[in-house]
C-alpha positions as CSV (number, residue, x, y, z in Angstrom):
1,X,103.7,122.8,65.0
2,X,107.3,123.9,65.1
3,X,108.8,121.2,62.9
4,X,108.3,117.7,61.6
5,X,109.4,116.1,64.8
6,X,106.6,117.9,66.7
7,X,104.1,116.4,64.3
8,X,105.1,112.8,65.0
9,X,102.4,110.6,66.5
10,X,103.4,108.3,69.4
11,X,101.2,105.3,69.9
12,X,100.7,104.9,73.6
13,X,98.7,101.6,73.6
14,X,97.0,99.2,71.3
15,X,94.5,96.5,71.9
16,X,92.2,94.2,70.0
17,X,88.6,94.9,71.0
18,X,85.9,92.2,70.8
19,X,82.1,92.6,70.8
20,X,80.6,93.0,74.2
21,X,77.6,90.7,74.0
22,X,76.2,92.1,77.3
23,X,74.8,94.9,75.1
24,X,72.5,92.6,73.2
25,X,70.0,90.2,74.7
26,X,69.9,87.7,73.1
27,X,73.4,87.8,71.5
28,X,73.4,88.4,67.7
29,X,73.3,85.3,65.4
30,X,77.0,85.2,64.4
31,X,77.6,83.5,61.1
32,X,78.6,84.4,57.6
33,X,77.3,87.1,55.3
34,X,77.9,86.7,51.5
35,X,79.2,89.8,49.7
36,X,76.9,91.2,47.0
37,X,77.8,92.6,43.6
38,X,77.8,96.1,45.2
39,X,80.3,94.9,47.8
40,X,82.5,92.8,45.4
41,X,83.2,95.7,43.0
42,X,84.9,97.6,45.9
43,X,87.4,94.9,46.8
44,X,90.3,96.6,45.0
45,X,89.7,100.1,46.1
46,X,90.6,101.8,49.4
47,X,88.9,101.6,52.7
48,X,86.7,104.4,54.2
49,X,88.6,106.6,56.5
50,X,86.7,109.3,58.5
51,X,87.3,111.1,61.7
52,X,86.0,113.6,64.2
53,X,88.1,116.5,65.6
54,X,87.2,117.9,69.0
55,X,88.6,120.7,71.1
56,X,89.5,119.9,74.7
57,X,87.1,121.7,77.0
58,X,88.6,124.5,79.1
59,X,87.5,122.8,82.3
60,X,87.8,119.1,81.7
61,X,85.4,117.0,83.9
62,X,87.3,113.7,83.3
63,X,90.9,112.6,82.7
64,X,92.0,111.8,79.2
65,X,92.7,108.2,80.2
66,X,89.1,107.8,81.5
67,X,87.8,109.4,78.3
68,X,89.8,106.9,76.1
69,X,88.7,104.0,78.3
70,X,85.0,105.1,77.8
71,X,85.5,105.3,74.1
72,X,87.1,101.8,74.1
73,X,84.4,100.1,76.2
74,X,81.5,101.7,74.2
75,X,83.3,100.7,71.0
76,X,83.1,97.1,72.2
77,X,79.4,97.6,72.9
78,X,78.8,99.1,69.5
79,X,80.6,96.1,67.8
80,X,78.0,93.8,69.4
81,X,75.3,95.7,67.5
82,X,77.4,95.9,64.3
83,X,79.2,92.6,64.7
84,X,80.3,92.1,61.1
85,X,82.9,94.9,61.7
86,X,84.6,92.6,64.2
87,X,85.0,89.9,61.7
88,X,87.2,89.1,58.7
89,X,86.7,88.2,55.0
90,X,86.7,84.6,54.0
91,X,86.1,82.6,50.8
92,X,84.6,79.2,49.9
93,X,86.0,77.6,46.8
94,X,83.9,75.7,44.4
95,X,86.3,73.3,42.6
96,X,83.5,72.0,40.3
97,X,83.4,75.2,38.3
98,X,86.6,77.0,39.4
99,X,84.9,79.7,41.3
100,X,84.6,81.0,44.9
101,X,82.2,82.9,47.1
102,X,83.4,85.6,49.4
103,X,81.8,86.2,52.8
104,X,82.1,88.3,55.9
105,X,83.0,85.8,58.5
106,X,81.4,87.2,61.7
107,X,83.9,85.4,63.9
108,X,84.5,88.3,66.4
109,X,88.2,88.2,65.6
110,X,88.3,91.7,66.9
111,X,88.9,95.3,65.8
112,X,92.1,97.2,66.8
113,X,91.8,100.2,69.1
114,X,94.8,102.5,69.5
115,X,95.5,105.4,71.9
116,X,98.1,107.8,70.5
117,X,99.6,111.2,71.2
118,X,100.6,114.1,69.0
119,X,101.5,116.7,71.6
120,X,103.1,119.0,69.1
121,X,100.0,119.3,67.0
122,X,97.2,121.7,67.8
123,X,93.6,122.0,66.4
124,X,94.7,125.2,64.6
125,X,97.5,123.2,62.8
126,X,94.8,121.1,61.2
127,X,92.1,123.8,60.5
128,X,94.1,126.9,59.7
129,X,96.2,125.9,56.6
130,X,94.8,126.6,53.2
131,X,95.6,123.0,52.1
132,X,95.0,120.0,54.3
133,X,98.2,118.8,56.0
134,X,97.7,115.3,54.6
135,X,100.8,113.7,56.1
136,X,99.7,114.8,59.6
137,X,96.1,113.8,59.1
138,X,97.1,110.4,57.7
139,X,99.0,109.6,60.8
140,X,95.8,109.9,62.8
141,X,94.3,106.8,61.1
142,X,95.0,103.1,61.5
143,X,95.3,100.6,58.7
144,X,96.6,103.1,56.1
145,X,97.0,102.3,52.4
146,X,95.1,99.0,52.5
147,X,92.7,97.8,49.9
148,X,89.4,96.3,50.9
149,X,90.6,93.0,49.7
150,X,93.1,92.9,52.5
151,X,90.3,92.2,54.9
152,X,91.2,88.5,54.6
153,X,94.3,89.1,56.6
154,X,93.6,92.4,58.3
155,X,90.7,93.7,60.5
156,X,87.6,95.1,58.8
157,X,87.5,98.0,61.2
158,X,90.0,99.8,63.4
159,X,90.0,103.0,65.6
160,X,92.7,105.4,66.7
161,X,92.2,108.1,69.3
162,X,94.9,110.7,69.1
163,X,95.5,113.4,71.7
164,X,96.5,116.8,70.4
165,X,97.9,119.6,72.4
166,X,94.5,121.2,72.7
167,X,92.1,118.6,71.2
168,X,91.4,115.0,70.4
169,X,91.0,113.3,67.0
170,X,89.0,110.1,66.7
171,X,89.7,108.4,63.5
172,X,88.4,105.1,62.1
173,X,89.1,102.9,59.1
174,X,86.4,100.5,57.9
175,X,86.4,98.2,54.9
176,X,84.2,99.6,52.1
177,X,83.6,96.1,50.9
178,X,81.6,95.5,54.1
179,X,79.6,98.7,54.4
180,X,78.9,102.1,52.8
181,X,78.8,105.5,54.4
182,X,75.2,105.3,55.5
183,X,75.9,102.1,57.5
184,X,79.1,103.5,59.0
185,X,77.6,106.7,60.2
186,X,74.8,104.8,61.9
187,X,77.6,102.8,63.6
188,X,79.3,106.0,64.7
189,X,76.0,107.4,66.1
190,X,75.4,104.2,68.0
191,X,78.9,104.2,69.4
192,X,78.5,107.9,70.4
193,X,75.2,107.3,72.2
194,X,76.7,104.3,74.1
195,X,79.7,106.4,75.1
196,X,77.7,109.4,76.2
197,X,75.0,107.5,78.0
198,X,72.8,110.4,76.9
199,X,69.5,108.7,77.3
200,X,67.5,111.9,78.0
201,X,67.6,112.9,74.4
202,X,64.2,113.1,72.7
203,X,65.3,110.7,70.0
204,X,66.3,108.1,72.5
205,X,63.8,108.0,75.2
206,X,63.6,108.2,79.0
207,X,66.6,107.8,81.3
208,X,65.7,104.3,82.3
209,X,68.4,101.6,82.5
210,X,65.7,98.9,81.9
211,X,65.0,100.2,78.4
212,X,68.7,100.3,77.3
213,X,67.9,97.9,74.5
214,X,64.9,99.9,73.2
215,X,67.0,103.1,73.4
216,X,69.6,101.7,71.0
217,X,66.8,100.4,68.7
218,X,65.0,103.7,68.6
219,X,68.2,105.6,67.9
220,X,69.6,103.3,65.2
221,X,66.9,102.2,62.6
222,X,69.5,99.9,61.2
223,X,68.8,97.5,64.0
224,X,65.1,98.2,64.7
225,X,64.3,94.5,64.5
226,X,67.6,92.7,65.3
227,X,66.2,91.0,68.4
228,X,63.6,89.0,66.5
229,X,65.4,88.6,63.2
230,X,68.5,89.3,61.1
231,X,66.8,91.5,58.5
232,X,69.5,94.1,58.7
233,X,72.1,91.6,57.5
234,X,69.9,89.5,55.3
235,X,70.6,89.0,51.6
236,X,67.1,87.7,50.9
237,X,66.5,90.5,48.5
238,X,68.2,88.3,45.9
239,X,65.8,86.0,44.0
240,X,66.8,82.7,45.6
241,X,69.6,80.9,47.5
242,X,71.4,80.0,44.3
243,X,71.6,83.6,43.1
244,X,72.4,84.9,46.6
245,X,75.8,83.4,46.5
246,X,77.8,85.3,43.9
247,X,80.6,83.2,42.4
248,X,83.7,84.8,41.0
249,X,86.6,83.0,39.2
250,X,89.3,81.7,41.6
251,X,91.8,83.1,39.1
252,X,90.5,86.5,39.7
253,X,91.0,86.1,43.4
254,X,94.6,85.1,42.7
255,X,95.0,88.3,40.8
256,X,93.7,90.2,43.8
257,X,96.4,88.6,45.9
258,X,99.0,90.2,43.7
259,X,97.7,93.7,44.3
260,X,99.9,95.7,46.7
261,X,98.9,98.5,49.0
262,X,97.4,101.7,47.5
263,X,99.8,104.5,46.5
264,X,98.1,107.8,46.7
265,X,99.0,110.5,44.1
266,X,100.7,113.6,45.6
267,X,97.9,116.0,45.3
268,X,97.0,119.0,47.3
269,X,93.7,118.8,49.1
270,X,91.5,121.7,50.2
271,X,88.2,122.0,52.0
272,X,85.8,124.6,50.5
273,X,83.2,126.2,52.7
274,X,79.9,127.6,51.4
275,X,77.7,129.8,53.5
276,X,74.0,129.1,53.9
277,X,73.3,132.3,52.0
278,X,75.4,131.1,49.0
279,X,73.7,127.8,49.0
280,X,70.2,129.4,49.1
281,X,71.2,131.7,46.2
282,X,72.4,128.8,44.1
283,X,69.3,126.8,44.8
284,X,67.0,129.8,43.9
285,X,68.9,130.5,40.7
286,X,68.9,126.9,39.6
287,X,65.2,126.4,40.2
288,X,64.3,129.7,38.5
289,X,66.5,128.9,35.4
290,X,65.1,125.3,35.2
291,X,61.5,126.7,35.3
292,X,62.3,129.3,32.7
293,X,63.4,126.6,30.2
294,X,60.5,124.4,31.0
295,X,62.4,121.5,32.8
296,X,59.9,121.4,35.6
297,X,58.2,123.6,38.2
298,X,60.0,125.7,40.8
299,X,61.4,124.2,43.9
300,X,62.4,120.7,42.9
301,X,66.2,121.2,42.7
302,X,67.9,120.9,46.1
303,X,70.8,122.9,47.5
304,X,73.2,119.9,47.1
305,X,72.1,119.4,43.4
306,X,72.6,123.1,42.8
307,X,76.1,123.0,44.4
308,X,77.2,119.9,42.5
309,X,76.1,121.6,39.2
310,X,77.9,124.8,40.1
311,X,81.2,123.0,40.9
312,X,80.9,120.8,37.8
313,X,80.5,123.8,35.5
314,X,83.4,125.6,37.3
315,X,85.8,122.6,36.8
316,X,84.9,122.3,33.1
317,X,85.3,126.1,32.5
318,X,88.7,126.0,34.1
319,X,89.9,123.2,31.9
320,X,89.7,125.6,29.0
321,X,88.3,123.0,26.6
322,X,88.3,124.2,23.0
323,X,84.8,123.5,21.6
324,X,83.9,123.0,18.0
325,X,81.7,126.1,17.1
326,X,79.8,124.1,14.6
327,X,79.0,121.2,16.9
328,X,76.7,121.0,19.8
329,X,77.2,117.3,20.4
330,X,80.3,117.2,22.6
331,X,79.4,115.8,26.0
332,X,80.9,115.3,29.4
333,X,79.9,112.8,32.1
334,X,79.9,113.1,35.9
335,X,79.5,109.8,37.8
336,X,77.6,109.9,41.0
337,X,76.8,107.4,43.7
338,X,73.0,106.7,44.0
339,X,71.6,105.0,47.0
340,X,68.8,102.5,46.7
341,X,67.8,101.8,50.3
342,X,64.0,101.7,50.7
343,X,63.8,101.2,46.9
344,X,65.3,97.7,46.4
345,X,66.5,96.8,49.9
346,X,65.2,97.6,53.4
347,X,66.1,101.0,55.0
348,X,67.9,99.1,57.8
349,X,70.1,97.1,55.3
350,X,73.7,96.6,56.4
351,X,76.2,96.7,53.6
352,X,76.7,98.7,50.4
353,X,73.4,99.9,48.9
354,X,74.7,102.3,46.2
355,X,75.4,102.1,42.5
356,X,77.3,104.4,40.2
357,X,75.3,106.3,37.6
358,X,76.6,108.8,34.9
359,X,75.1,112.2,34.4
360,X,75.7,113.2,30.8
361,X,75.5,116.9,29.7
362,X,76.5,118.8,26.7
363,X,79.8,120.7,27.1
364,X,78.2,123.9,25.9
365,X,75.9,123.8,28.9
366,X,78.8,123.1,31.3
367,X,81.2,125.7,29.9
368,X,78.8,128.6,30.1
369,X,78.2,128.8,26.4
370,X,74.5,128.5,26.8
371,X,72.0,130.7,28.7
372,X,70.4,129.2,31.8
373,X,73.4,126.8,32.1
374,X,73.1,126.2,35.8
375,X,69.4,125.4,35.6
376,X,69.9,123.0,32.6
377,X,72.7,121.1,34.4
378,X,71.0,121.0,37.7
379,X,67.9,119.6,36.1
380,X,69.9,116.7,34.8
381,X,71.5,116.2,38.1
382,X,68.1,116.2,39.7
383,X,67.0,113.3,37.5
384,X,69.6,111.0,39.0
385,X,70.3,112.4,42.5
């Protein structure tokens, strides 16, 4: 990447993609889905933006145009399965009490699909720098700087496929008020399977065009019963119809309208890589220390819980916090996202099924001032995560 001009992204084409109902027989029951408390609390935060980076094969078996067309058509087919992503937000006002209820209007208004080129950017330009080239990466995504509330006027989902000099970046932006990470990655897996047509995979089933519908259902548990019911989109886990419709003050919605786009702080970002051996060592140490202090038996703390605890302790130590030598009561809190699929809602639930929960630990345990600190902290993380 020689200069800033080389990093510029040129949009080659854009189109509004609608759900291809040929994928589903019968077509899904389009309608409206009320937002839950877990959805509503995310209206003022940013969307979810994720992407996949691929290197171009040395001997390409298809043209780039054909590849992009395949992504676009399979995106349409995937939207038929996850049809709320092709909708918009809407609200019903209740004048009698000055409140309103916000819905996903599954009206198939469409999701933008853009084909772009960044011929001056290579895969190495993205992967090799110590810090993430944020300005370049951001240009690979559609609908930047939007809050989830903007889903009233803007699409709830959008895709941009960007050609690099030696690779392809597939980026998507999806409203967090509509779905969480678990739902979105199931959508991406479904889209990927539809694009590949890889029906010989052991998770999918035989290569038989007559079982295309079953193939999708087997691959994506989210829709394992969408043909006979709408359980994936149901909000029946609320007590009754009255409490299923969450009402918020209309004045609060007016306040939302005054919120502009998100302004991100100018921070440097870096991806840290941990080897399998390092993760295994951290897990072994955390479990051994937890067992030594009698928290529980060996083997209950996972690699992820051990890594979270290790990073949390490292951050606190590097803050150089001055502790009161006569007090052991100073505490710090780490807020995590806890999923409740299969606990309170079905595993195939479409939407946000997470809550925030604080993990509170004494600063002496985080700062390294107490023996077996990793084990103590990891034991607390294990209680929540």
